[in-house]
DOMI-409566 format. One line per field, with one value per residue (C-alpha): residue number from 1; x, y, z. Coordinates in steps of 0.02 Angstrom, whole numbers, plus 50000, padded with zeros to 5 digits. Layout:
<atoms>
num <- (NUM ...)
east <- (X ...)
north <- (Y ...)
up <- (Z ...)
</atoms>
This chain:
<atoms>
num <- (1 2 3 4 5 6 7 8 9 10 11 12 13 14 15 16 17 18 19 20 21 22 23 24 25 26 27 28 29 30 31 32 33 34 35 36 37 38 39 40 41 42 43 44 45 46 47 48 49 50 51 52 53 54 55 56 57 58 59 60 61 62 63 64 65 66 67 68 69 70 71 72 73 74 75 76 77 78 79 80 81 82 83 84 85 86 87 88 89 90 91 92 93 94 95 96 97 98 99 100 101 102 103 104 105 106 107 108 109 110 111 112 113 114 115 116 117 118 119 120 121 122 123 124 125 126 127 128 129 130 131 132 133 134 135 136 137 138 139 140 141 142 143 144 145 146 147 148 149 150 151 152 153 154 155 156 157 158 159 160 161 162 163 164 165 166 167 168 169 170 171 172 173 174 175 176 177 178 179 180 181 182 183 184 185 186 187 188 189 190 191 192 193 194 195 196 197 198 199 200 201 202 203 204 205 206 207 208 209 210 211 212 213 214 215 216 217 218 219 220 221 222 223 224 225 226 227 228 229 230 231 232 233 234 235 236 237 238 239 240 241 242 243 244 245 246 247 248 249 250 251 252 253 254 255 256 257 258 259 260 261 262 263 264 265 266 267 268 269 270 271 272 273 274 275 276 277 278 279 280 281 282 283 284 285 286 287)
east <- (50021 50036 50075 50177 50291 50295 50340 50460 50560 50553 50654 50742 50795 50807 50960 51034 51042 51113 51248 51329 51335 51410 51520 51588 51552 51755 51753 51604 51668 51819 51741 51639 51778 51859 51669 51692 51850 51852 51693 51746 51789 51871 51846 52005 52055 52068 52226 52149 52263 52134 52050 52197 52246 52227 52225 52089 52224 52326 52148 52115 52282 52266 52097 52169 52320 52231 52056 52060 51986 51802 51820 51773 51608 51571 51388 51340 51200 51112 51167 51070 50913 50872 50939 50782 50676 50702 50699 50526 50474 50518 50448 50280 50248 50338 50209 50086 50140 50129 49940 49898 50024 49923 49720 49790 49871 49717 49621 49711 49723 49578 49673 49815 49798 49976 49959 49825 49851 49905 49979 50154 50135 50219 50067 50094 50302 50274 50130 50293 50420 50322 50242 50422 50544 50392 50328 50529 50553 50427 50469 50637 50582 50413 50555 50716 50571 50537 50727 50805 50864 50955 51046 51068 51161 51258 51345 51385 51476 51565 51681 51663 51853 51959 51974 51814 51918 52026 51873 51916 51724 51587 51470 51544 51388 51319 51161 51110 51225 51176 50989 51047 51155 51075 50914 50978 51031 50941 50776 50697 50754 50946 50882 50832 50961 50998 50833 50781 50931 50925 50734 50802 50959 50859 50730 50837 50928 50775 50689 50862 50893 50706 50591 50748 50776 50595 50579 50707 50613 50440 50521 50627 50424 50350 50486 50514 50395 50493 50488 50292 50195 50286 50438 50554 50752 50877 50998 51120 51042 50950 51108 51193 51033 51040 51232 51188 51076 51128 51312 51208 51097 51259 51348 51206 51161 51336 51364 51187 51231 51419 51288 51188 51291 51412 51261 51211 51380 51304 51188 51241 51334 51347 51302 51493 51557 51451 51551 51384 51210 51106 51111 51180 51286 51401 51357 51480 51600 51596 51642)
north <- (50003 50186 50200 50053 50120 50291 50210 50100 50279 50363 50210 50198 50362 50379 50244 50275 50471 50399 50294 50424 50551 50445 50416 50577 50628 50669 50781 50889 50886 50976 51102 51150 51168 51282 51381 51443 51435 51638 51571 51431 51443 51270 51295 51346 51177 51108 51088 51090 51160 51106 51279 51360 51256 51325 51210 51062 50919 51006 51038 50813 50750 50884 50797 50615 50654 50742 50664 50488 50407 50408 50585 50618 50546 50668 50747 50627 50563 50703 50708 50538 50612 50753 50652 50504 50653 50774 50617 50573 50752 50830 50685 50682 50885 50911 50799 50915 51064 50986 50941 51133 51234 51147 51179 51339 51363 51305 51442 51585 51521 51676 51804 51738 51671 51628 51473 51377 51190 51178 50992 51066 51222 51378 51368 51198 51224 51384 51273 51141 51294 51358 51195 51107 51256 51338 51192 51158 51282 51270 51099 51120 51292 51147 51022 51132 51206 51061 51003 51138 51089 50949 51028 51159 51013 50930 51087 51140 50928 50908 51084 51032 51003 50912 50772 50661 50579 50704 50824 50931 50962 51064 50926 50779 50671 50727 50775 50781 50897 51025 50982 51046 51169 51280 51278 51313 51499 51513 51439 51351 51517 51467 51297 51406 51534 51571 51525 51677 51651 51479 51476 51587 51480 51314 51361 51411 51247 51150 51273 51214 51071 50975 51079 51069 50866 50872 50985 50898 50759 50810 50922 50751 50689 50801 50809 50656 50620 50494 50361 50389 50470 50407 50406 50403 50462 50329 50278 50377 50539 50521 50499 50666 50777 50727 50803 50950 51041 50951 51057 51244 51235 51171 51318 51454 51399 51390 51585 51599 51414 51506 51647 51563 51408 51562 51652 51421 51486 51606 51503 51482 51632 51804 51973 52014 51844 51871 51924 51924 52078 51991 51929 52095 52103 51933 51957 52133 52067 51895 52001)
up <- (49978 49985 50171 50177 50021 50119 50313 50212 50117 50283 50365 50240 50219 50394 50406 50284 50345 50510 50418 50341 50469 50585 50434 50422 50612 50642 50492 50552 50706 50655 50536 50689 50794 50645 50641 50801 50880 50919 51035 51112 51293 51374 51547 51656 51736 51540 51447 51308 51150 51005 50965 50989 50799 50643 50495 50470 50507 50623 50734 50690 50761 50920 50936 50908 51016 51172 51175 51107 50931 51033 51046 50861 50874 51017 50999 50852 50980 50953 50750 50747 50841 50712 50559 50599 50664 50490 50383 50451 50449 50326 50190 50298 50287 50122 50021 50148 50091 49907 49925 50031 49895 49757 49798 49841 49659 49603 49678 49628 49428 49394 49476 49381 49217 49183 49336 49243 49195 49017 48976 49038 48931 49050 49160 49207 49237 49341 49448 49472 49508 49655 49719 49718 49819 49937 50001 50013 50126 50219 50277 50314 50437 50518 50532 50604 50750 50824 50807 50836 51020 50959 50858 50984 51087 50930 50924 51089 51122 50962 51030 51219 51205 51359 51415 51524 51646 51672 51699 51555 51491 51530 51460 51537 51533 51372 51330 51491 51551 51419 51462 51647 51648 51491 51580 51732 51692 51512 51522 51346 51270 51281 51168 51045 51033 50862 50793 50693 50580 50582 50502 50386 50338 50353 50257 50098 50104 50100 50001 49833 49904 49922 49826 49687 49696 49670 49522 49446 49475 49407 49289 49188 49206 49101 48978 48951 48826 48726 48872 48900 49022 49194 49152 49280 49321 49312 49506 49392 49361 49539 49604 49513 49527 49739 49754 49619 49733 49881 49854 49796 49940 50083 49972 49985 50166 50242 50324 50388 50468 50530 50635 50713 50769 50850 50928 50996 51098 51194 51276 51473 51496 51569 51461 51503 51446 51281 51123 51016 51076 50915 50749 50651 50761 50738 50557 50579 50691 50572 50427)
</atoms>
């Protein structure tokens, strides 16, 4: 049935995403340390020199020498939860928003004749573009709203430097320590530091990623008349399309992602310790 196929697709996508994120977790941790170096404040008792290095290779070696191999996956637990949740939520909300946008566009046809269905003509193409990209952006915005606290915890754990056994870490017990300490100082608002810019950045990412991929598939099906009415992309074509939209989305998303992660680092700090007053101030200082 359709429901069973949907559930299978969601589970398979979540499992594949979790495996992929776990495989690249060491690279992602190094990236976060480079990205957030100016905002990292190790404990006074910490002997960690990881954040003092400049290149990715130097940081990678310092992590191995000072914290051990397993620390390369520090913060991976919330990453897996994010991957599972985002796969399921994006899948559900994307289809819901596509259905809703179809109804809205149909109701707008009398006011905007160019949006009328016209057997794969300009009107149909405009509708496919609007449905795909708008639905992707809205699905991304909805998903990040639910999962933002997990993204916050992932960031704080990834840049929690020092050896656990020597008491050099701020969050030695992982996610539970992050929850206790941030809740005590900032409450629920602390877990949503940087949420405003995150809403824009993730919406932009999903706008391009989900919307772009869906548009390529629908455009392929609409224009491949020689292959039949229900033409589908081959595996290699789907892979190439996914890589293209993924790289495009990540490139556009990265500067805003840098700002939102730096704002995440402000939670749990006093007014005197904070480097950034707000999103605009952070943009200016990074620039």
